[in-house]
VOSELO-809742 format. One record per atom (N, C-alpha, C): residue in three letters; x negated, y, z. Coordinates in pm, whole numbers, padded with zeros to 5 digits, always signed. Layout:
<zadrens>
ALAXYZ ...
</zadrens>
This chain:
<zadrens>
MET-01791-00303-00147 MET-01671-00253-00098 MET-01619-00390-00115 PRO-01550-00321+00084 PRO-01360-00365+00147 PRO-01291-00408+00028 ARG-01284-00537+00024 ARG-01176-00599-00041 ARG-01050-00688-00012 ASN-00890-00686-00032 ASN-00768-00785+00025 ASN-00672-00801-00073 ILE-00582-00905-00066 ILE-00521-00939-00146 ILE-00371-00900-00138 GLU-00356-00813-00232 GLU-00218-00687-00214 GLU-00134-00807-00326 ILE+00043-00804-00242 ILE+00138-00836-00338 ILE+00233-00709-00350 LYS+00357-00648-00391 LYS+00425-00511-00396 LYS+00528-00630-00348 ALA+00635-00618-00274 ALA+00801-00623-00316 ALA+00937-00520-00323 ARG+01040-00538-00434 ARG+01130-00462-00401 ARG+01186-00544-00275 LEU+01272-00492-00231 LEU+01373-00519-00067 LEU+01492-00444-00144 ALA+01564-00516-00061 ALA+01727-00442-00075 ALA+01723-00402+00025 SER+01683-00392+00137 SER+01678-00328+00250 SER+01619-00386+00395 ILE+01486-00282+00423 ILE+01363-00270+00529 ILE+01489-00357+00643 GLU+01585-00278+00666 GLU+01660-00432+00804 GLU+01689-00522+00802 ASP+01724-00633+00687 ASP+01707-00728+00646 ASP+01591-00801+00706 ILE+01494-00767+00640 ILE+01290-00876+00621 ILE+01325-00805+00782 THR+01292-00655+00858 THR+01247-00624+00952 THR+01251-00777+01100 PRO+01299-00833+01107 PRO+01318-00966+01236 PRO+01184-01039+01191 LYS+01226-01054+01040 LYS+01174-01205+00985 LYS+00987-01152+01017 ALA+01012-01032+01022 ALA+00812-00933+01018 ALA+00783-00978+01128 ALA+00955-00921+01245 ALA+00836-00910+01369 ALA+00793-01034+01429 SER+00885-01129+01398 SER+00855-01235+01439 SER+00685-01317+01415 ILE+00654-01321+01272 ILE+00565-01354+01250 ILE+00430-01277+01279 ALA+00495-01125+01327 ALA+00358-01046+01379 ALA+00290-01041+01552 THR+00139-01034+01458 THR+00068-01000+01647 THR+00064-00899+01648 SER+00097-00764+01620 SER+00134-00630+01672 SER+00235-00563+01552 GLY+00236-00462+01628 GLY+00389-00327+01570 GLY+00436-00364+01610 PRO+00574-00376+01619 PRO+00567-00210+01504 PRO+00500-00088+01533 MET+00450-00065+01398 MET+00393+00108+01412 MET+00439+00150+01294 LEU+00497+00342+01343 LEU+00615+00414+01251 LEU+00466+00489+01152 ILE+00455+00497+01090 ILE+00328+00563+01018 ILE+00439+00682+00955 ALA+00449+00792+00915 ALA+00438+00931+00754 ALA+00356+00914+00683 GLN+00359+00890+00583 GLN+00244+00895+00508 GLN+00283+01008+00299 ASP+00220+01076+00318 ASP+00221+01159+00177 ASP+00089+01135+00134 ASP+00119+01055+00029 ASP+00027+01068-00096 ASP+00000+01159-00230 THR-00071+01245-00252 THR-00156+01265-00375 THR-00211+01212-00437 PHE-00172+01105-00555 PHE-00294+01149-00675 PHE-00327+01193-00741 PHE-00478+01121-00759 PHE-00598+01267-00853 PHE-00568+01163-00980 HIS-00598+01292-01114 HIS-00636+01212-01213 HIS-00796+01112-01196 CYS-00824+00951-01205 CYS-00887+00874-01222 CYS-00965+00796-01290 PRO-01022+00810-01426 PRO-01067+00727-01523 PRO-01121+00572-01439 ASN-01130+00613-01408 ASN-01248+00463-01335 ASN-01136+00375-01199 GLY-01006+00412-01178 GLY-00960+00292-01052 GLY-00847+00424-01045 ARG-00810+00412-00943 ARG-00701+00501-00827 ARG-00790+00616-00746 LEU-00735+00757-00731 LEU-00746+00823-00626 LEU-00666+00903-00620 LYS-00666+00851-00397 LYS-00517+00930-00374 LYS-00627+00967-00159 LEU-00501+01103-00189 LEU-00561+01151-00025 LEU-00432+01106+00016 ARG-00423+01082+00110 ARG-00281+01019+00220 ARG-00282+01119+00310 SER-00236+01160+00336 SER-00174+01227+00433 SER-00121+01233+00572 PHE-00167+01222+00688 PHE-00047+01202+00846 PHE+00011+01310+00887 SER-00063+01372+00858 SER-00086+01487+00935 SER-00179+01632+00860 PRO-00149+01741+00915 PRO-00265+01821+00868 PRO-00398+01833+00921 GLU-00386+01736+01042 GLU-00506+01714+01140 GLU-00599+01614+01062 GLN-00516+01464+01011 GLN-00540+01360+00985 GLN-00529+01277+00856 GLY-00582+01265+00793 GLY-00582+01240+00692 GLY-00679+01122+00631 GLU-00648+01095+00453 GLU-00765+01008+00435 GLU-00771+00955+00275 LEU-00948+01013+00206 LEU-00960+00966+00074 LEU-00986+00850+00088 ILE-00872+00778-00079 ILE-00883+00651-00079 ILE-00948+00650-00278 PHE-01028+00538-00249 PHE-00976+00528-00361 PHE-00983+00404-00388 TYR-00993+00324-00493 TYR-00968+00215-00535 TYR-00943+00156-00652 GLN-00954+00023-00666 GLN-00945-00092-00846 GLN-00845-00171-00789 ARG-00761-00206-00866 ARG-00624-00339-00894 ARG-00562-00326-01066 ALA-00592-00480-01093 ALA-00477-00521-01170 ALA-00367-00432-01159 ASN-00282-00445-01275 ASN-00142-00439-01196 ASN-00062-00587-01257 GLN-00029-00559-01200 GLN-00015-00760-01186 GLN+00092-00822-01143 GLN+00177-00914-01181 GLN+00267-00949-01034 GLN+00290-01000-00831 GLY+00187-01114-00968 GLY+00186-01168-00802 GLY+00093-01131-00718 PRO-00005-01206-00629 PRO-00121-01144-00561 PRO-00207-01127-00627 LYS-00313-00996-00597 LYS-00440-00929-00652 LYS-00455-00827-00601 GLU-00628-00915-00664 GLU-00734-00856-00570 GLU-00721-00718-00589 SER-00769-00640-00441 SER-00835-00489-00492 SER-00933-00427-00369 PHE-01013-00392-00434 PHE-01160-00307-00405 PHE-01129-00133-00361 TYR-01151-00113-00244 TYR-01123+00017-00201 TYR-01267+00103-00090 VAL-01233+00226-00126 VAL-01315+00266-00068 VAL-01234+00395+00057 ARG-01172+00372+00155 ARG-01150+00499+00243 ARG-01270+00574+00317 SER-01173+00678+00347 SER-01306+00778+00421 SER-01220+00922+00461 PRO-01228+00934+00572 PRO-01107+01011+00677 PRO-01083+01172+00683 THR-01074+01235+00672 THR-01075+01343+00662 THR-00954+01385+00798 ASN-01027+01512+00844 ASN-00994+01596+00924 ASN-00893+01747+00903 THR-00878+01706+00756 THR-00879+01901+00657 THR-00809+01774+00549 PRO-00729+01763+00543 PRO-00632+01700+00432 PRO-00608+01795+00352 ASP-00513+01875+00422 ASP-00457+02014+00332 ASP-00558+02060+00246 SER-00742+02138+00257 SER-00725+02186+00161 SER-00903+02105+00096 LEU-00895+01964+00099 LEU-00897+01847-00009 LEU-00891+01879-00114 ARG-00685+01854-00054 ARG-00614+01884-00103 ARG-00643+01935-00225 GLU-00662+02067-00203 GLU-00657+02147-00281 GLU-00753+02163-00356 ALA-00901+02113-00326 ALA-01010+02127-00354 ALA-01021+02019-00489 LEU-00920+01824-00448 LEU-00967+01722-00562 LEU-00853+01814-00666 THR-00698+01888-00638 THR-00639+01913-00748 THR-00685+02045-00865 LEU-00808+02076-00807 LEU-00848+02186-00866 LEU-00932+02159-00989 ALA-00994+02018-00959 ALA-01121+01948-01042 ALA-01084+01883-01083 TYR-00959+01752-01032 TYR-00972+01648-01109 TYR-00791+01692-01184 GLY-00685+01768-01148 GLY-00592+01765-01139 GLY-00492+01626-01080 GLN-00356+01682-01059 GLN-00266+01634-00964 GLN-00196+01513-01040 SER-00184+01366-01041 SER-00102+01280-01151 SER+00002+01238-01059 GLY+00022+01284-00926 GLY+00165+01213-00891 GLY+00153+01184-00692 ARG+00295+01257-00659 ARG+00266+01249-00555 ARG+00444+01153-00490 VAL+00326+01071-00335 VAL+00502+00948-00345 VAL+00492+01014-00149 ILE+00561+00947-00059 ILE+00664+01042+00058 ILE+00670+00952+00053 LYS+00670+00864+00177 LYS+00734+00792+00238 LYS+00755+00713+00413 GLN+00834+00648+00486 GLN+00802+00617+00583 GLN+00766+00472+00570 ARG+00612+00441+00662 ARG+00575+00331+00603 ARG+00619+00252+00777 THR+00647+00136+00802 THR+00647+00052+00961 THR+00562-00052+00921 LEU+00448-00010+00979 LEU+00327-00134+00986 LEU+00291-00269+01120 TYR+00300-00363+01064 TYR+00342-00489+01144 TYR+00150-00557+01116 LEU+00124-00601+01189 LEU+00009-00699+01173 LEU+00059-00845+01179 ALA-00001-00941+01082 ALA+00021-01093+01178 ALA-00171-01129+01073 GLY-00229-01164+01244 GLY-00310-01171+01208 GLY-00454-01071+01142 ARG-00468-01073+01028 ARG-00560-00992+00940 ARG-00450-00966+00835 THR-00369-00937+00761 THR-00267-00868+00746 THR-00156-00787+00757 ARG-00156-00692+00733 ARG-00095-00603+00726 ARG+00045-00593+00633 ILE+00100-00638+00715 ILE+00303-00633+00656 ILE+00363-00489+00664 HIS+00388-00429+00528 HIS+00398-00264+00519 HIS+00542-00272+00515 LEU+00593-00260+00549 LEU+00761-00187+00521 LEU+00784-00031+00460 ASP+00789-00003+00390 ASP+00784+00138+00342 ASP+00938+00181+00250 ARG+00957+00302+00293 ARG+01162+00364+00274 ARG+00993+00478+00163 VAL+01088+00455+00067 VAL+00996+00504-00023 VAL+01028+00613-00106 GLN+01033+00761-00088 GLN+01135+00870-00129 GLN+01175+00862-00278 GLY+01284+00878-00300 GLY+01285+00855-00519 GLY+01325+00702-00512 LEU+01262+00600-00460 LEU+01310+00469-00528 LEU+01380+00366-00392 GLY+01343+00385-00275 GLY+01362+00276-00233 GLY+01336+00194-00131 ASP+01359+00168-00090 ASP+01268-00011+00020 ASP+01189-00076+00032 PHE+01053-00115-00013 PHE+00958-00188-00052 PHE+00850-00346+00070 LEU+00747-00355+00073 LEU+00785-00439+00097 LEU+00592-00455+00077 GLU+00457-00470+00141 GLU+00393-00423+00054 GLU+00274-00605+00146 LEU+00235-00650+00105 LEU+00122-00714+00257 LEU-00033-00743+00210 GLU-00132-00697+00313 GLU-00234-00682+00228 GLU-00290-00719+00275 VAL-00354-00876+00251 VAL-00414-00992+00340 VAL-00603-00899+00340 VAL-00650-00914+00439 VAL-00798-00818+00449 VAL-00954-00952+00418 LEU-01013-00958+00320 LEU-01075-01074+00326 LEU-01277-01053+00353 ALA-01262-01095+00430 ALA-01413-01026+00444 ALA-01508-01104+00328 GLU-01634-01043+00386 GLU-01721-00976+00312 GLU-01770-01218+00203 ASN-01794-01139+00120 ASN-01791-01313+00043 ASN-01709-01445+00035 GLU-01597-01392+00150 GLU-01440-01484+00103 GLU-01378-01460-00021 SER-01376-01611-00037 SER-01279-01601-00195 SER-01139-01540-00191 SER-01100-01527-00350 SER-00969-01432-00348 SER-00893-01500-00318 GLU-00932-01643-00324 GLU-00851-01812-00360 GLU-00775-01795-00226 ASN-00836-01800-00141 ASN-00800-01798+00022 ASN-00686-01680+00094 GLY-00723-01527+00068 GLY-00624-01451+00026 GLY-00474-01451-00042 THR-00503-01547-00145 THR-00315-01558-00202 THR-00329-01671-00112 ARG-00314-01759-00097 ARG-00312-01862-00048 ARG-00269-01819+00111 GLU-00263-01753+00161 GLU-00219-01673+00275 GLU-00106-01537+00184 ALA-00166-01531+00155 ALA+00001-01424+00045 ALA+00084-01493+00000 HIS+00031-01593-00029 HIS+00127-01696-00042 HIS+00275-01813+00073 THR+00216-01792+00151 THR+00253-01907+00316 THR+00329-01757+00372 LEU+00306-01645+00331 LEU+00403-01483+00438 LEU+00481-01457+00339 MET+00488-01476+00192 MET+00585-01414+00155 MET+00656-01590+00148 ALA+00650-01652+00163 ALA+00766-01752+00250 ALA+00822-01786+00357 GLN+00710-01683+00445 GLN+00763-01669+00570 GLN+00889-01580+00561 LEU+00883-01464+00485 LEU+00918-01356+00479 LEU+01094-01388+00406 GLY+01074-01456+00330 GLY+01165-01485+00225 GLY+01134-01390+00117 ILE+01022-01401+00039 ILE+00965-01335-00057 ILE+01007-01398-00182 GLU+01074-01365-00289 GLU+01045-01455-00404 GLU+01020-01408-00487 ALA+00909-01419-00597 ALA+00863-01422-00725 ALA+00921-01315-00774 SER+01033-01309-00791 SER+01174-01227-00870 SER+01150-01102-00861 GLN+01136-01095-00699 GLN+01118-00959-00678 GLN+00978-00871-00621 LEU+00833-00961-00718 LEU+00757-00918-00730 LEU+00742-00768-00754 ILE+00667-00683-00815 ILE+00658-00588-00926 ILE+00503-00571-00907 GLU+00428-00555-01021 GLU+00339-00469-01080 GLU+00279-00392-01029 THR+00351-00246-01039 THR+00231-00121-01031 THR+00236-00020-00916 ALA+00231+00015-00916 ALA+00188+00148-00735 ALA+00332+00230-00770 TYR+00367+00210-00663 TYR+00452+00382-00662 TYR+00454+00489-00722 VAL+00342+00491-00707 VAL+00358+00645-00779 VAL+00346+00596-00931 ASP+00351+00482-00998 ASP+00360+00453-01167 ASP+00552+00489-01143 LEU+00613+00379-01092 LEU+00766+00362-01046 LEU+00819+00511-01069 LEU+00765+00630-00973 LEU+00884+00720-00994 LEU+00842+00833-01087 LYS+00685+00764-01175 LYS+00709+00773-01314 LYS+00803+00752-01442 THR+00846+00649-01419 THR+00925+00581-01507 THR+01101+00615-01418 ARG+01105+00629-01308 ARG+01225+00705-01315 ARG+01229+00832-01299 THR+01123+00965-01408 THR+01141+01092-01465 THR+01131+01050-01605 
</zadrens>
């Protein structure tokens, strides 16, 4: 199963960090509208990410809720019918939440830098250091810490949970 090392941090403003992200990026920016629907899943998280009526992906992942860099295991499966897949999964499992965001994606080598404006929550940064098969998670953790320093991200900005969990605590 593919793995990465992730961090998520709250930002005062995406605009403040954009120049730093652009300066270390090897490609980007790419603007991506995302509509994530989460489904009840006892073994991790299952979400359908819709980019448009004709493009989406079903993503299953497992990751601990912890503040610092954490390992995530995931499987992604593309779909060209996200609306009908959402309906089928809702009928089968029930929805557990929905997250709508505008994402700006930069790549810094193998690391995905996400600058997210999440509806109802605000601005966030995510780093995803993609690990090679059999690579130690410590390598990815070191890389995440290096990028955090380059971007000026403090430990106090890190958050433990997924956006969907943050939205649930607001209601």
